[in-house]
PDB file of N, CA, C and O in Angstrom:
ATOM      1  N   MET A   1       4.640  17.600 -32.078  1.00  0.00           N
ATOM      2  CA  MET A   1       4.087  17.179 -30.763  1.00  0.00           C
ATOM      3  C   MET A   1       4.994  16.016 -30.369  1.00  0.00           C
ATOM      4  O   MET A   1       5.068  15.013 -31.078  1.00  0.00           O
ATOM      5  N   GLY A   2       5.694  16.158 -29.218  1.00  0.00           N
ATOM      6  CA  GLY A   2       6.540  15.085 -28.588  1.00  0.00           C
ATOM      7  C   GLY A   2       5.711  14.432 -27.633  1.00  0.00           C
ATOM      8  O   GLY A   2       4.679  14.906 -27.159  1.00  0.00           O
ATOM      9  N   PHE A   3       6.332  13.051 -27.310  1.00  0.00           N
ATOM     10  CA  PHE A   3       5.774  12.238 -26.333  1.00  0.00           C
ATOM     11  C   PHE A   3       6.939  11.744 -25.521  1.00  0.00           C
ATOM     12  O   PHE A   3       7.886  11.132 -26.016  1.00  0.00           O
ATOM     13  N   GLU A   4       6.824  12.030 -24.304  1.00  0.00           N
ATOM     14  CA  GLU A   4       7.511  11.733 -23.370  1.00  0.00           C
ATOM     15  C   GLU A   4       7.240  10.906 -22.107  1.00  0.00           C
ATOM     16  O   GLU A   4       6.252  11.315 -21.497  1.00  0.00           O
ATOM     17  N   LEU A   5       7.680  10.152 -21.712  1.00  0.00           N
ATOM     18  CA  LEU A   5       7.306   9.053 -20.665  1.00  0.00           C
ATOM     19  C   LEU A   5       8.445   9.160 -19.115  1.00  0.00           C
ATOM     20  O   LEU A   5       9.630   8.843 -19.008  1.00  0.00           O
ATOM     21  N   ASP A   6       7.735   9.584 -18.359  1.00  0.00           N
ATOM     22  CA  ASP A   6       8.742   9.641 -17.136  1.00  0.00           C
ATOM     23  C   ASP A   6       8.287   8.533 -16.292  1.00  0.00           C
ATOM     24  O   ASP A   6       7.084   8.281 -16.221  1.00  0.00           O
ATOM     25  N   LEU A   7       9.324   7.724 -15.528  1.00  0.00           N
ATOM     26  CA  LEU A   7       9.301   6.541 -14.615  1.00  0.00           C
ATOM     27  C   LEU A   7       8.913   7.181 -13.105  1.00  0.00           C
ATOM     28  O   LEU A   7       9.454   8.157 -12.585  1.00  0.00           O
ATOM     29  N   ILE A   8       7.952   6.456 -12.611  1.00  0.00           N
ATOM     30  CA  ILE A   8       7.665   6.737 -11.103  1.00  0.00           C
ATOM     31  C   ILE A   8       8.547   6.095 -10.575  1.00  0.00           C
ATOM     32  O   ILE A   8       8.758   4.930 -10.910  1.00  0.00           O
ATOM     33  N   LYS A   9       9.471   6.907  -9.346  1.00  0.00           N
ATOM     34  CA  LYS A   9      10.526   6.398  -8.785  1.00  0.00           C
ATOM     35  C   LYS A   9      10.103   5.968  -7.461  1.00  0.00           C
ATOM     36  O   LYS A   9      10.477   4.887  -7.006  1.00  0.00           O
ATOM     37  N   ASP A  10       9.169   6.938  -6.676  1.00  0.00           N
ATOM     38  CA  ASP A  10       8.812   6.633  -5.423  1.00  0.00           C
ATOM     39  C   ASP A  10       6.983   6.854  -5.549  1.00  0.00           C
ATOM     40  O   ASP A  10       6.323   7.624  -6.247  1.00  0.00           O
ATOM     41  N   LYS A  11       6.607   5.891  -4.623  1.00  0.00           N
ATOM     42  CA  LYS A  11       5.244   5.998  -4.343  1.00  0.00           C
ATOM     43  C   LYS A  11       4.575   5.490  -3.072  1.00  0.00           C
ATOM     44  O   LYS A  11       4.694   4.316  -2.723  1.00  0.00           O
ATOM     45  N   ILE A  12       3.965   6.266  -2.474  1.00  0.00           N
ATOM     46  CA  ILE A  12       3.354   5.785  -1.149  1.00  0.00           C
ATOM     47  C   ILE A  12       1.879   5.499  -1.268  1.00  0.00           C
ATOM     48  O   ILE A  12       1.124   6.168  -1.974  1.00  0.00           O
ATOM     49  N   GLU A  13       1.494   4.410  -0.497  1.00  0.00           N
ATOM     50  CA  GLU A  13      -0.030   4.270  -0.600  1.00  0.00           C
ATOM     51  C   GLU A  13      -0.463   3.633   0.846  1.00  0.00           C
ATOM     52  O   GLU A  13       0.217   2.952   1.613  1.00  0.00           O
ATOM     53  N   PHE A  14      -1.674   4.030   0.952  1.00  0.00           N
ATOM     54  CA  PHE A  14      -2.240   4.112   2.330  1.00  0.00           C
ATOM     55  C   PHE A  14      -3.361   2.921   2.394  1.00  0.00           C
ATOM     56  O   PHE A  14      -4.301   3.161   1.635  1.00  0.00           O
ATOM     57  N   PHE A  15      -3.457   1.984   2.948  1.00  0.00           N
ATOM     58  CA  PHE A  15      -4.611   1.058   3.079  1.00  0.00           C
ATOM     59  C   PHE A  15      -5.151   0.873   4.707  1.00  0.00           C
ATOM     60  O   PHE A  15      -4.497   1.066   5.732  1.00  0.00           O
ATOM     61  N   ASP A  16      -6.567   0.433   4.573  1.00  0.00           N
ATOM     62  CA  ASP A  16      -7.115   0.321   5.812  1.00  0.00           C
ATOM     63  C   ASP A  16      -8.120  -0.943   5.814  1.00  0.00           C
ATOM     64  O   ASP A  16      -8.669  -1.311   4.776  1.00  0.00           O
ATOM     65  N   ALA A  17      -8.278  -1.440   6.787  1.00  0.00           N
ATOM     66  CA  ALA A  17      -9.272  -2.815   6.892  1.00  0.00           C
ATOM     67  C   ALA A  17      -9.744  -3.082   8.267  1.00  0.00           C
ATOM     68  O   ALA A  17      -9.256  -2.592   9.285  1.00  0.00           O
ATOM     69  N   GLY A  18     -10.611  -3.799   8.210  1.00  0.00           N
ATOM     70  CA  GLY A  18     -11.471  -4.258   9.549  1.00  0.00           C
ATOM     71  C   GLY A  18     -10.673  -5.517  10.068  1.00  0.00           C
ATOM     72  O   GLY A  18     -10.728  -5.637  11.292  1.00  0.00           O
ATOM     73  N   SER A  19     -10.042  -6.353   9.493  1.00  0.00           N
ATOM     74  CA  SER A  19      -9.449  -7.507   9.435  1.00  0.00           C
ATOM     75  C   SER A  19      -7.933  -7.534   9.050  1.00  0.00           C
ATOM     76  O   SER A  19      -7.661  -6.779   8.117  1.00  0.00           O
ATOM     77  N   LEU A  20      -6.905  -8.235   9.564  1.00  0.00           N
ATOM     78  CA  LEU A  20      -5.455  -8.450   9.197  1.00  0.00           C
ATOM     79  C   LEU A  20      -5.552  -8.958   7.871  1.00  0.00           C
ATOM     80  O   LEU A  20      -4.888  -8.459   6.962  1.00  0.00           O
ATOM     81  N   GLN A  21      -6.489 -10.112   7.653  1.00  0.00           N
ATOM     82  CA  GLN A  21      -6.395 -10.600   6.697  1.00  0.00           C
ATOM     83  C   GLN A  21      -6.948  -9.859   5.477  1.00  0.00           C
ATOM     84  O   GLN A  21      -6.366 -10.176   4.440  1.00  0.00           O
ATOM     85  N   GLU A  22      -7.920  -8.956   5.334  1.00  0.00           N
ATOM     86  CA  GLU A  22      -8.412  -7.857   4.650  1.00  0.00           C
ATOM     87  C   GLU A  22      -7.292  -7.228   3.970  1.00  0.00           C
ATOM     88  O   GLU A  22      -6.988  -7.106   2.783  1.00  0.00           O
ATOM     89  N   LEU A  23      -6.760  -6.859   5.083  1.00  0.00           N
ATOM     90  CA  LEU A  23      -5.615  -5.598   4.962  1.00  0.00           C
ATOM     91  C   LEU A  23      -4.271  -6.424   3.939  1.00  0.00           C
ATOM     92  O   LEU A  23      -3.810  -5.953   2.900  1.00  0.00           O
ATOM     93  N   GLU A  24      -3.855  -7.743   4.593  1.00  0.00           N
ATOM     94  CA  GLU A  24      -2.860  -8.382   3.969  1.00  0.00           C
ATOM     95  C   GLU A  24      -3.248  -8.333   2.177  1.00  0.00           C
ATOM     96  O   GLU A  24      -2.445  -7.938   1.331  1.00  0.00           O
ATOM     97  N   ASN A  25      -4.580  -8.804   1.893  1.00  0.00           N
ATOM     98  CA  ASN A  25      -5.155  -9.053   0.496  1.00  0.00           C
ATOM     99  C   ASN A  25      -4.753  -7.717  -0.361  1.00  0.00           C
ATOM    100  O   ASN A  25      -3.897  -7.652  -1.243  1.00  0.00           O
ATOM    101  N   LYS A  26      -5.622  -6.635   0.144  1.00  0.00           N
ATOM    102  CA  LYS A  26      -5.356  -5.435  -0.329  1.00  0.00           C
ATOM    103  C   LYS A  26      -3.679  -5.092  -0.615  1.00  0.00           C
ATOM    104  O   LYS A  26      -3.311  -4.826  -1.759  1.00  0.00           O
ATOM    105  N   ILE A  27      -3.019  -5.115   0.167  1.00  0.00           N
ATOM    106  CA  ILE A  27      -1.511  -4.711  -0.067  1.00  0.00           C
ATOM    107  C   ILE A  27      -0.936  -5.621  -0.916  1.00  0.00           C
ATOM    108  O   ILE A  27       0.027  -5.244  -1.585  1.00  0.00           O
ATOM    109  N   GLN A  28      -1.330  -6.732  -1.019  1.00  0.00           N
ATOM    110  CA  GLN A  28      -0.986  -7.935  -1.942  1.00  0.00           C
ATOM    111  C   GLN A  28      -1.250  -7.458  -3.466  1.00  0.00           C
ATOM    112  O   GLN A  28      -0.447  -7.443  -4.399  1.00  0.00           O
ATOM    113  N   LYS A  29      -2.554  -7.090  -3.446  1.00  0.00           N
ATOM    114  CA  LYS A  29      -2.998  -6.787  -4.695  1.00  0.00           C
ATOM    115  C   LYS A  29      -2.312  -5.727  -5.372  1.00  0.00           C
ATOM    116  O   LYS A  29      -2.120  -5.632  -6.584  1.00  0.00           O
ATOM    117  N   GLN A  30      -1.892  -4.783  -4.285  1.00  0.00           N
ATOM    118  CA  GLN A  30      -1.350  -3.371  -5.001  1.00  0.00           C
ATOM    119  C   GLN A  30      -0.073  -3.921  -5.415  1.00  0.00           C
ATOM    120  O   GLN A  30       0.192  -3.685  -6.594  1.00  0.00           O
ATOM    121  N   ILE A  31       0.921  -4.688  -4.677  1.00  0.00           N
ATOM    122  CA  ILE A  31       2.074  -5.039  -4.815  1.00  0.00           C
ATOM    123  C   ILE A  31       2.215  -5.488  -6.255  1.00  0.00           C
ATOM    124  O   ILE A  31       3.021  -4.897  -6.973  1.00  0.00           O
ATOM    125  N   ASP A  32       1.411  -6.597  -6.781  1.00  0.00           N
ATOM    126  CA  ASP A  32       1.099  -6.865  -7.950  1.00  0.00           C
ATOM    127  C   ASP A  32       0.960  -6.113  -9.064  1.00  0.00           C
ATOM    128  O   ASP A  32       1.412  -6.404 -10.172  1.00  0.00           O
ATOM    129  N   ASN A  33       0.382  -5.215  -8.800  1.00  0.00           N
ATOM    130  CA  ASN A  33      -0.062  -4.196  -9.574  1.00  0.00           C
ATOM    131  C   ASN A  33       0.965  -3.171 -10.026  1.00  0.00           C
ATOM    132  O   ASN A  33       1.052  -2.662 -11.143  1.00  0.00           O
ATOM    133  N   ASN A  34       1.820  -2.932  -8.827  1.00  0.00           N
ATOM    134  CA  ASN A  34       2.969  -2.033  -8.878  1.00  0.00           C
ATOM    135  C   ASN A  34       4.224  -2.587  -9.477  1.00  0.00           C
ATOM    136  O   ASN A  34       5.138  -1.821  -9.784  1.00  0.00           O
ATOM    137  N   GLN A  35       4.323  -3.986  -9.673  1.00  0.00           N
ATOM    138  CA  GLN A  35       5.413  -4.811 -10.204  1.00  0.00           C
ATOM    139  C   GLN A  35       5.275  -4.488 -11.658  1.00  0.00           C
ATOM    140  O   GLN A  35       6.324  -4.426 -12.299  1.00  0.00           O
ATOM    141  N   ALA A  36       4.088  -4.262 -12.309  1.00  0.00           N
ATOM    142  CA  ALA A  36       4.237  -3.685 -13.643  1.00  0.00           C
ATOM    143  C   ALA A  36       4.768  -2.473 -13.940  1.00  0.00           C
ATOM    144  O   ALA A  36       5.173  -2.172 -15.063  1.00  0.00           O
ATOM    145  N   LEU A  37       4.790  -1.713 -12.929  1.00  0.00           N
ATOM    146  CA  LEU A  37       5.544  -0.148 -12.854  1.00  0.00           C
ATOM    147  C   LEU A  37       7.004  -0.235 -12.557  1.00  0.00           C
ATOM    148  O   LEU A  37       7.857   0.641 -12.704  1.00  0.00           O
ATOM    149  N   MET A  38       7.139  -1.508 -12.091  1.00  0.00           N
ATOM    150  CA  MET A  38       8.463  -1.913 -11.906  1.00  0.00           C
ATOM    151  C   MET A  38       9.072  -1.143 -10.683  1.00  0.00           C
ATOM    152  O   MET A  38      10.106  -0.476 -10.636  1.00  0.00           O
ATOM    153  N   LEU A  39       8.050  -1.447  -9.601  1.00  0.00           N
ATOM    154  CA  LEU A  39       8.040  -0.850  -8.333  1.00  0.00           C
ATOM    155  C   LEU A  39       8.033  -2.022  -7.147  1.00  0.00           C
ATOM    156  O   LEU A  39       7.149  -2.878  -7.113  1.00  0.00           O
ATOM    157  N   ARG A  40       8.848  -1.978  -6.421  1.00  0.00           N
ATOM    158  CA  ARG A  40       9.068  -2.656  -5.290  1.00  0.00           C
ATOM    159  C   ARG A  40       9.178  -2.416  -3.983  1.00  0.00           C
ATOM    160  O   ARG A  40       9.945  -1.507  -3.667  1.00  0.00           O
ATOM    161  N   VAL A  41       8.497  -3.111  -2.961  1.00  0.00           N
ATOM    162  CA  VAL A  41       8.270  -2.517  -1.678  1.00  0.00           C
ATOM    163  C   VAL A  41       9.774  -2.230  -1.017  1.00  0.00           C
ATOM    164  O   VAL A  41      10.795  -2.914  -1.101  1.00  0.00           O
ATOM    165  N   HIS A  42       9.556  -1.074  -0.388  1.00  0.00           N
ATOM    166  CA  HIS A  42      10.855  -0.616   0.325  1.00  0.00           C
ATOM    167  C   HIS A  42      10.777  -0.504   1.839  1.00  0.00           C
ATOM    168  O   HIS A  42      11.632  -0.601   2.720  1.00  0.00           O
ATOM    169  N   ALA A  43       9.485  -0.271   1.849  1.00  0.00           N
ATOM    170  CA  ALA A  43       9.534   0.091   3.856  1.00  0.00           C
ATOM    171  C   ALA A  43       7.627  -0.166   3.862  1.00  0.00           C
ATOM    172  O   ALA A  43       6.902   0.276   2.971  1.00  0.00           O
ATOM    173  N   VAL A  44       7.171  -0.896   4.968  1.00  0.00           N
ATOM    174  CA  VAL A  44       5.900  -0.817   5.339  1.00  0.00           C
ATOM    175  C   VAL A  44       5.839  -0.383   6.838  1.00  0.00           C
ATOM    176  O   VAL A  44       6.694  -0.746   7.646  1.00  0.00           O
ATOM    177  N   SER A  45       4.848   0.363   7.144  1.00  0.00           N
ATOM    178  CA  SER A  45       4.710   0.666   8.441  1.00  0.00           C
ATOM    179  C   SER A  45       2.788   0.514   8.705  1.00  0.00           C
ATOM    180  O   SER A  45       1.873   0.733   7.912  1.00  0.00           O
ATOM    181  N   HIS A  46       2.765   0.085  10.054  1.00  0.00           N
ATOM    182  CA  HIS A  46       1.279  -0.352  10.262  1.00  0.00           C
ATOM    183  C   HIS A  46       1.120  -0.196  11.541  1.00  0.00           C
ATOM    184  O   HIS A  46       2.042  -0.092  12.350  1.00  0.00           O
ATOM    185  N   GLN A  47      -0.283  -0.167  11.837  1.00  0.00           N
ATOM    186  CA  GLN A  47      -0.823   0.478  13.232  1.00  0.00           C
ATOM    187  C   GLN A  47      -2.104  -0.363  13.188  1.00  0.00           C
ATOM    188  O   GLN A  47      -2.697  -0.779  12.192  1.00  0.00           O
ATOM    189  N   THR A  48      -2.430  -0.539  14.614  1.00  0.00           N
ATOM    190  CA  THR A  48      -3.855  -0.961  15.095  1.00  0.00           C
ATOM    191  C   THR A  48      -4.495  -0.261  15.969  1.00  0.00           C
ATOM    192  O   THR A  48      -3.969  -0.103  17.071  1.00  0.00           O
ATOM    193  N   VAL A  49      -5.623   0.252  15.722  1.00  0.00           N
ATOM    194  CA  VAL A  49      -6.289   1.245  16.606  1.00  0.00           C
ATOM    195  C   VAL A  49      -7.811   0.563  16.768  1.00  0.00           C
ATOM    196  O   VAL A  49      -8.353  -0.061  15.856  1.00  0.00           O
ATOM    197  N   PHE A  50      -8.465   0.814  18.215  1.00  0.00           N
ATOM    198  CA  PHE A  50      -9.705   0.150  18.462  1.00  0.00           C
ATOM    199  C   PHE A  50     -10.800   1.244  18.089  1.00  0.00           C
ATOM    200  O   PHE A  50     -10.561   2.424  18.347  1.00  0.00           O
ATOM    201  N   THR A  51     -12.067   0.852  17.451  1.00  0.00           N
ATOM    202  CA  THR A  51     -13.093   1.786  17.239  1.00  0.00           C
ATOM    203  C   THR A  51     -13.716   1.869  18.595  1.00  0.00           C
ATOM    204  O   THR A  51     -13.316   1.172  19.528  1.00  0.00           O
ATOM    205  N   PRO A  52     -14.694   2.722  18.698  1.00  0.00           N
ATOM    206  CA  PRO A  52     -15.226   3.275  19.830  1.00  0.00           C
ATOM    207  C   PRO A  52     -16.129   1.812  20.522  1.00  0.00           C
ATOM    208  O   PRO A  52     -16.415   1.743  21.718  1.00  0.00           O
ATOM    209  N   GLU A  53     -16.380   1.034  19.791  1.00  0.00           N
ATOM    210  CA  GLU A  53     -17.161  -0.507  19.826  1.00  0.00           C
ATOM    211  C   GLU A  53     -16.419  -1.399  20.466  1.00  0.00           C
ATOM    212  O   GLU A  53     -16.910  -2.413  20.963  1.00  0.00           O
ATOM    213  N   GLY A  54     -14.896  -1.043  20.525  1.00  0.00           N
ATOM    214  CA  GLY A  54     -13.749  -2.358  20.711  1.00  0.00           C
ATOM    215  C   GLY A  54     -13.500  -2.957  19.755  1.00  0.00           C
ATOM    216  O   GLY A  54     -13.113  -4.105  19.970  1.00  0.00           O
ATOM    217  N   LYS A  55     -13.579  -2.566  18.457  1.00  0.00           N
ATOM    218  CA  LYS A  55     -13.207  -3.812  17.438  1.00  0.00           C
ATOM    219  C   LYS A  55     -11.884  -3.166  17.044  1.00  0.00           C
ATOM    220  O   LYS A  55     -11.632  -2.004  17.362  1.00  0.00           O
ATOM    221  N   PRO A  56     -11.071  -3.899  16.376  1.00  0.00           N
ATOM    222  CA  PRO A  56      -9.758  -3.398  16.211  1.00  0.00           C
ATOM    223  C   PRO A  56      -9.943  -3.061  14.770  1.00  0.00           C
ATOM    224  O   PRO A  56     -10.711  -3.736  14.085  1.00  0.00           O
ATOM    225  N   TYR A  57      -9.139  -1.840  14.167  1.00  0.00           N
ATOM    226  CA  TYR A  57      -9.193  -1.329  12.945  1.00  0.00           C
ATOM    227  C   TYR A  57      -7.841  -1.398  12.543  1.00  0.00           C
ATOM    228  O   TYR A  57      -7.041  -1.006  13.392  1.00  0.00           O
ATOM    229  N   TYR A  58      -7.319  -1.843  11.337  1.00  0.00           N
ATOM    230  CA  TYR A  58      -6.054  -2.029  10.927  1.00  0.00           C
ATOM    231  C   TYR A  58      -5.594  -1.078   9.860  1.00  0.00           C
ATOM    232  O   TYR A  58      -6.435  -0.950   8.970  1.00  0.00           O
ATOM    233  N   THR A  59      -4.258  -0.220   9.657  1.00  0.00           N
ATOM    234  CA  THR A  59      -4.191   0.618   8.757  1.00  0.00           C
ATOM    235  C   THR A  59      -2.454   0.280   8.445  1.00  0.00           C
ATOM    236  O   THR A  59      -1.683  -0.082   9.334  1.00  0.00           O
ATOM    237  N   ALA A  60      -2.135   0.447   7.277  1.00  0.00           N
ATOM    238  CA  ALA A  60      -0.849   0.381   6.872  1.00  0.00           C
ATOM    239  C   ALA A  60      -0.291   1.527   5.778  1.00  0.00           C
ATOM    240  O   ALA A  60      -1.077   2.107   5.029  1.00  0.00           O
ATOM    241  N   SER A  61       0.845   1.731   5.771  1.00  0.00           N
ATOM    242  CA  SER A  61       1.337   2.689   4.524  1.00  0.00           C
ATOM    243  C   SER A  61       2.531   1.502   4.124  1.00  0.00           C
ATOM    244  O   SER A  61       3.124   0.724   4.871  1.00  0.00           O
ATOM    245  N   VAL A  62       2.621   1.679   2.754  1.00  0.00           N
ATOM    246  CA  VAL A  62       3.499   0.989   2.182  1.00  0.00           C
ATOM    247  C   VAL A  62       4.461   1.964   1.111  1.00  0.00           C
ATOM    248  O   VAL A  62       3.889   2.520   0.173  1.00  0.00           O
ATOM    249  N   HIS A  63       5.371   2.070   1.230  1.00  0.00           N
ATOM    250  CA  HIS A  63       6.574   2.715   0.258  1.00  0.00           C
ATOM    251  C   HIS A  63       7.052   1.905  -0.758  1.00  0.00           C
ATOM    252  O   HIS A  63       7.793   0.938  -0.580  1.00  0.00           O
ATOM    253  N   PHE A  64       6.568   2.354  -1.983  1.00  0.00           N
ATOM    254  CA  PHE A  64       7.312   1.605  -3.152  1.00  0.00           C
ATOM    255  C   PHE A  64       8.129   2.430  -3.824  1.00  0.00           C
ATOM    256  O   PHE A  64       7.908   3.614  -4.082  1.00  0.00           O
ATOM    257  N   LYS A  65       9.446   1.547  -4.214  1.00  0.00           N
ATOM    258  CA  LYS A  65      10.522   2.449  -4.956  1.00  0.00           C
ATOM    259  C   LYS A  65      11.005   1.636  -6.131  1.00  0.00           C
ATOM    260  O   LYS A  65      10.817   0.424  -6.240  1.00  0.00           O
ATOM    261  N   SER A  66      11.632   2.383  -6.989  1.00  0.00           N
ATOM    262  CA  SER A  66      11.936   1.731  -8.266  1.00  0.00           C
ATOM    263  C   SER A  66      13.402   1.153  -8.140  1.00  0.00           C
ATOM    264  O   SER A  66      13.911   0.549  -9.085  1.00  0.00           O
TER     265      SER A  66
END
């Protein structure tokens, strides 16, 4: 039986939060986790929308590359 490991070369993750601080904390935590996989941030895209109650809601996608 052979055992083979493949490296992850690209990974895109999506985040959402009710505040910018919470969004930043989520992204930073995942950046730290992905460093163990030897992945670095390649690009970040973010958006703000408003809920029907008028509160802001923040989303982001982060592209990690080796």
